C-alpha positions as CSV (number, residue, x, y, z in Angstrom):
1,M,85.1,-18.8,176.7
2,T,86.3,-21.7,178.8
3,I,86.8,-21.7,182.5
4,K,90.1,-23.3,183.3
5,D,90.3,-22.6,187.0
6,F,87.9,-21.8,189.9
7,K,89.0,-21.0,193.4
8,Y,87.3,-19.6,196.5
9,T,88.3,-18.4,199.9
10,P,86.4,-17.2,203.0
11,F,86.7,-13.7,204.4
12,S,85.6,-12.0,207.6
13,L,85.3,-8.2,208.0
14,Q,84.9,-6.6,211.4
15,L,82.9,-3.4,211.5
16,K,84.5,-0.5,213.4
17,I,81.2,0.2,215.3
18,P,78.2,-2.1,215.2
19,F,75.6,-0.9,212.6
20,Q,72.1,-0.8,214.1
21,S,68.8,-0.6,212.4
22,S,65.2,-1.2,213.7
23,N,65.5,-4.9,213.1
24,Q,69.2,-6.0,213.4
25,T,72.7,-5.1,214.5
26,I,75.6,-5.9,212.1
27,K,79.0,-6.4,213.8
28,L,80.7,-8.7,211.3
29,R,80.4,-9.5,207.6
30,V,81.5,-12.9,206.3
31,G,81.4,-14.5,202.9
32,F,83.6,-15.9,200.1
33,I,85.7,-14.4,197.3
34,I,85.8,-16.5,194.1
35,S,88.2,-16.3,191.2
36,L,87.8,-17.6,187.7
37,D,90.6,-18.1,185.1
38,D,89.8,-18.4,181.4
39,E,91.8,-20.2,178.6
40,L,93.5,-16.9,177.7
41,G,95.0,-16.5,181.2
42,N,92.5,-13.8,182.3
43,Q,91.5,-13.8,185.9
44,S,88.4,-12.2,187.5
45,F,86.8,-12.1,190.9
46,G,83.3,-12.2,192.5
47,E,81.8,-12.1,196.0
48,A,79.2,-14.3,197.7
49,S,78.3,-12.9,201.1
50,P,74.6,-13.4,202.1
51,L,73.3,-10.8,204.5
52,I,71.5,-12.1,207.7
53,N,67.8,-11.2,207.8
54,F,67.8,-10.2,204.1
55,S,69.3,-13.2,202.2
56,Y,67.5,-16.5,202.1
57,E,70.7,-18.6,202.3
58,S,73.3,-19.0,205.0
59,N,77.1,-18.7,204.7
60,D,77.3,-22.5,205.3
61,Q,75.0,-23.1,202.3
62,V,77.3,-20.8,200.2
63,E,80.3,-22.9,201.1
64,T,78.6,-26.1,200.3
65,T,77.5,-24.8,196.9
66,L,81.0,-23.5,196.1
67,K,82.5,-26.9,196.9
68,D,80.0,-28.6,194.5
69,L,80.9,-26.1,191.8
70,R,84.6,-26.7,192.1
71,T,84.6,-29.7,189.8
72,Q,81.6,-28.6,187.6
73,L,83.1,-25.3,186.4
74,I,86.5,-26.6,185.4
75,D,86.6,-26.7,181.5
76,F,83.1,-25.4,181.4
77,S,82.5,-23.4,178.2
78,I,80.2,-20.4,178.0
79,E,79.2,-18.5,174.8
80,E,80.0,-14.8,175.2
81,T,76.4,-13.4,175.2
82,L,74.2,-12.4,178.1
83,D,71.5,-14.8,177.2
84,A,74.0,-17.7,177.0
85,V,75.5,-16.8,180.4
86,T,72.0,-16.7,181.9
87,Q,71.0,-20.0,180.4
88,S,74.3,-21.6,181.5
89,L,74.0,-20.5,185.1
90,D,70.3,-21.3,185.2
91,S,71.3,-25.0,184.7
92,F,73.2,-25.0,188.1
93,K,70.1,-23.7,190.1
94,L,72.3,-21.5,192.2
95,I,71.5,-19.7,195.5
96,P,71.4,-15.9,195.0
97,S,74.7,-14.8,196.5
98,V,76.7,-17.5,194.6
99,R,74.8,-16.5,191.4
100,F,75.9,-12.9,192.0
101,A,79.5,-13.9,192.5
102,L,79.6,-16.0,189.3
103,E,77.8,-13.4,187.2
104,Q,80.2,-10.7,188.5
105,A,83.3,-12.8,187.7
106,I,82.0,-14.0,184.3
107,L,81.0,-10.4,183.2
108,S,84.5,-9.2,184.3
109,L,86.1,-11.9,182.1
110,M,83.9,-10.9,179.2
111,I,85.0,-7.3,179.6
112,K,88.6,-8.3,179.7
113,R,88.2,-10.3,176.5
114,N,86.3,-7.5,174.7
115,K,86.8,-3.9,176.0
116,N,83.7,-2.8,174.1
117,F,81.5,-5.3,175.9
118,V,80.5,-2.9,178.6
119,N,79.0,-0.4,176.2
120,Q,77.3,-3.2,174.3
121,F,75.3,-4.6,177.2
122,V,75.1,-1.5,179.5
123,G,75.3,1.5,177.2
124,N,77.1,4.6,178.1
125,L,78.2,4.5,181.7
126,K,77.8,7.6,183.9
127,P,81.1,9.3,184.6
128,I,80.0,10.2,188.1
129,I,77.9,8.2,190.6
130,N,76.4,10.2,193.5
131,V,76.5,8.3,196.8
132,N,74.4,8.8,199.9
133,A,75.8,8.6,203.4
134,V,74.0,6.3,205.9
135,C,73.5,6.7,209.6
136,G,72.2,3.8,211.8
137,F,70.5,4.0,215.2
138,G,72.1,6.2,217.8
139,E,71.7,9.2,220.1
140,T,70.5,12.3,218.4
141,N,73.7,14.2,219.0
142,E,75.7,11.3,217.6
143,I,73.7,11.3,214.4
144,L,73.8,15.1,214.0
145,S,77.6,14.9,214.4
146,A,77.8,12.1,211.8
147,I,75.7,14.1,209.4
148,E,77.9,17.2,209.9
149,E,81.0,15.1,209.2
150,K,79.5,13.7,206.0
151,I,78.4,17.1,204.8
152,N,81.9,18.4,205.3
153,Y,83.1,15.5,203.2
154,G,80.9,16.6,200.4
155,Y,77.8,14.4,200.8
156,Y,74.4,16.0,200.1
157,T,72.2,12.9,200.5
158,V,71.9,11.1,203.9
159,K,69.8,8.1,204.8
160,I,68.7,7.8,208.4
161,K,67.6,4.6,210.0
162,I,64.4,5.2,212.0
163,G,61.7,3.0,213.5
164,R,62.3,3.6,217.2
165,D,59.8,2.2,219.7
166,N,58.5,5.8,220.2
167,F,57.8,7.6,216.9
168,K,58.2,10.9,218.7
169,D,61.9,10.2,219.1
170,D,62.2,9.7,215.3
171,L,60.2,12.9,214.7
172,E,62.4,14.9,217.1
173,L,65.5,13.7,215.3
174,I,64.3,14.6,211.9
175,S,63.0,18.0,213.1
176,K,66.5,18.8,214.6
177,I,68.2,17.8,211.3
178,R,66.0,20.1,209.4
179,Q,66.4,22.9,211.9
180,Q,70.2,22.6,211.7
181,Y,70.6,22.1,208.0
182,G,67.4,23.3,206.4
183,D,66.9,21.7,203.0
184,G,70.6,21.8,202.2
185,V,70.7,18.0,202.7
186,S,68.4,15.5,201.0
187,L,67.0,13.2,203.6
188,R,66.0,9.5,203.1
189,L,64.4,7.5,205.9
190,D,64.5,3.7,206.3
191,V,62.1,2.0,208.6
192,N,63.0,-1.6,207.6
193,G,59.2,-2.5,207.7
194,K,58.9,-1.8,211.4
195,W,55.5,0.0,211.3
196,K,52.1,-1.5,210.9
197,F,50.0,-0.3,208.0
198,E,47.8,2.1,210.0
199,E,50.8,3.4,212.0
200,A,52.6,4.1,208.7
201,K,49.7,6.1,207.4
202,N,49.6,8.2,210.5
203,Y,53.4,8.7,210.7
204,L,53.8,9.6,207.1
205,E,51.3,12.4,207.5
206,Q,53.5,13.7,210.3
207,L,56.6,13.4,208.2
208,S,55.2,15.2,205.2
209,P,56.3,18.8,206.2
210,F,60.0,17.7,206.4
211,N,60.7,17.4,202.6
212,I,61.7,13.7,202.7
213,Q,63.2,12.5,199.4
214,Y,61.7,9.0,200.1
215,I,61.0,6.6,202.9
216,E,62.1,2.9,202.6
217,E,59.8,0.1,203.7
218,P,57.5,2.0,206.1
219,C,55.5,-1.2,206.5
220,G,56.1,-4.8,205.8
221,N,55.1,-6.9,202.7
222,L,54.7,-5.8,199.1
223,K,50.9,-5.7,199.2
224,N,50.7,-3.2,202.0
225,L,53.5,-1.2,200.5
226,K,51.7,-0.8,197.2
227,K,48.5,0.2,199.0
228,L,50.4,2.7,201.1
229,A,52.0,4.3,198.0
230,E,48.6,5.2,196.6
231,E,47.9,7.7,199.4
232,S,51.2,8.5,201.0
233,P,52.3,12.2,201.1
234,V,55.9,11.0,201.2
235,P,57.5,9.1,198.2
236,I,57.7,5.4,199.0
237,A,60.7,3.2,198.3
238,A,60.6,-0.6,198.3
239,D,63.6,-2.6,199.5
240,E,63.1,-5.8,201.7
241,S,59.7,-6.4,200.0
242,I,61.6,-7.2,196.8
243,H,62.4,-10.9,197.2
244,S,62.9,-11.6,193.5
245,I,63.3,-10.2,190.0
246,D,59.5,-10.8,189.5
247,D,58.8,-8.6,192.6
248,A,60.9,-5.8,191.0
249,F,58.9,-6.0,187.8
250,E,55.6,-6.1,189.7
251,I,56.6,-2.8,191.4
252,I,57.7,-1.2,188.1
253,N,54.6,-2.1,186.2
254,N,51.8,-2.3,188.8
255,S,52.4,0.2,191.6
256,N,52.8,3.9,192.5
257,I,56.0,3.1,194.3
258,E,58.5,5.7,193.0
259,F,61.8,4.3,194.1
260,I,63.0,0.7,193.8
261,V,66.0,-0.1,196.0
262,L,67.8,-3.2,194.8
263,K,70.3,-5.2,196.9
264,P,72.1,-7.2,194.1
265,M,73.8,-9.6,196.6
266,V,70.3,-10.5,197.9
267,L,68.7,-10.8,194.5
268,G,71.7,-12.5,192.9
269,R,71.2,-11.8,189.2
270,M,73.3,-9.0,187.8
271,I,72.3,-9.5,184.2
272,A,68.6,-9.4,185.1
273,L,69.2,-6.3,187.1
274,F,70.7,-4.5,184.1
275,R,67.6,-5.4,182.2
276,I,65.4,-4.0,185.0
277,I,67.4,-0.8,184.9
278,K,66.6,-0.5,181.2
279,E,63.0,-1.4,181.7
280,V,62.5,1.3,184.4
281,E,63.7,4.0,182.0
282,K,60.4,3.7,180.3
283,K,58.6,4.5,183.5
284,N,58.7,7.5,185.8
285,K,60.5,5.5,188.5
286,K,64.1,5.3,189.8
287,I,66.4,2.3,190.6
288,I,68.7,2.8,193.6
289,I,71.5,0.3,193.9
290,T,72.4,-0.3,197.5
291,S,75.1,-2.3,199.4
292,S,74.6,-5.2,201.7
293,F,77.9,-4.4,203.4
294,E,80.0,-6.1,200.7
295,S,83.8,-6.0,200.6
296,S,85.4,-3.8,197.9
297,V,85.2,-6.8,195.5
298,G,81.4,-7.2,195.8
299,K,81.0,-3.4,195.8
300,S,82.6,-3.1,192.4
301,G,79.7,-5.1,190.9
302,L,77.2,-2.7,192.5
303,V,79.2,0.3,191.1
304,L,78.8,-1.1,187.5
305,L,75.0,-1.4,188.0
306,A,74.7,2.1,189.5
307,A,76.7,3.5,186.6
308,A,74.1,2.0,184.2
309,T,71.2,4.0,185.7
310,N,70.0,7.1,183.9
311,H,69.4,9.5,186.9
312,N,71.5,11.5,189.4
313,F,69.9,10.3,192.6
314,A,72.4,9.0,195.1
315,H,73.1,5.3,195.4
316,G,73.7,3.4,198.7
317,L,77.4,2.5,198.2
318,D,78.9,4.2,201.2
319,T,79.8,1.1,203.4
320,S,83.6,0.6,202.9
321,D,84.5,3.0,205.8
322,F,82.4,0.9,208.2
323,F,85.0,-1.8,208.1
324,E,88.2,-1.9,210.3
325,K,90.0,-3.3,207.3
326,D,88.9,-4.4,203.9
327,I,90.2,-7.5,202.1
328,C,91.9,-5.3,199.4
329,S,92.2,-1.7,198.4
330,D,89.0,-0.1,197.1
331,P,89.2,0.7,193.3
332,F,86.1,2.9,193.6
333,I,86.9,5.3,196.4
334,I,84.2,7.8,197.3
335,K,85.4,11.4,197.2
336,A,83.1,14.3,198.1
337,G,80.1,12.0,198.0
338,K,80.9,10.8,194.5
339,I,82.5,7.9,192.7
340,N,84.3,9.0,189.5
341,L,84.5,6.6,186.6
342,S,86.3,6.4,183.3
343,A,86.2,4.0,180.3
344,K,89.1,2.1,182.0
345,S,87.3,1.6,185.3
346,F,86.0,-1.9,184.4
347,P,86.9,-4.5,185.2
348,P,88.7,-3.1,188.2
349,H,92.0,-4.6,189.5
350,F,92.1,-6.3,192.9
351,N,95.2,-7.1,194.9
352,V,93.7,-10.4,196.0
353,K,95.4,-13.8,195.9
354,L,93.4,-17.0,196.5
355,A,95.3,-20.1,197.5
């Protein structure tokens, strides 16, 4: 396969309402959409949109990298195997979000050139992906109302951002959710590393009666998280502590952490993530693919990864409705808390034109 054209354009997506967690507020998502054309006339797209406080790189660094790639990629030939793609892109020493965009676009071209390619490197894709709703910080009544709305839409798993200055406020919220809905909704909690280790031990004991599916990042850094997972009465999930593919493998092979939450845009390597998904099948652990508030273009790459997992736990892909307007129509609309797939779902079509 030979790349004959490479383009990119910036985008900016305004959120309807700022999304607040314990450590940041997201009002706007910016990034770049790239397109690749091959020698057969096929075109594909990818997204590079680093997330502030999670990604190592800035949007300015992404733009500089894309400018440099503009001349390097034209007439660049890639053998159509996953190992060859990995080796070719390794030679460019790319920052993660740009690596994600290129792998997404290249994999899409390979699928267009060979319709059986998906099954060859992913295996049988799940026909249905369960999706969790997500609620940021807010007043208790606002969050209860949001949960009610999501349940009415067919969601059965909800992730709640916690980590307020007073833990009693978090506990009161969770208690009210359980009082109102019982165990009819699966609850996930996300602290974003706000608690200190000893605080986390104490708070997890108090949370144990509430049937929490898992709690993300109750304390900061991987060492503390692994230690906490050895004694926590609530299942632990790692998210921000995973800074690299090596970190993910460390958790899989050398920890009691049950859930591994992966942000592909932050980690950057789709092909490596497919291999992690296959590796974790050998362990009693679960990969959860979660969004970094990508546009519909970037989200489609996450959908492909989520479809490769071998469990029915919900993935964190419910972010499209947070935007006032997306850059294109979403080919993977969530209905009743689910994304339905077919053999023709990949690669998706985007009504995007780059100058």
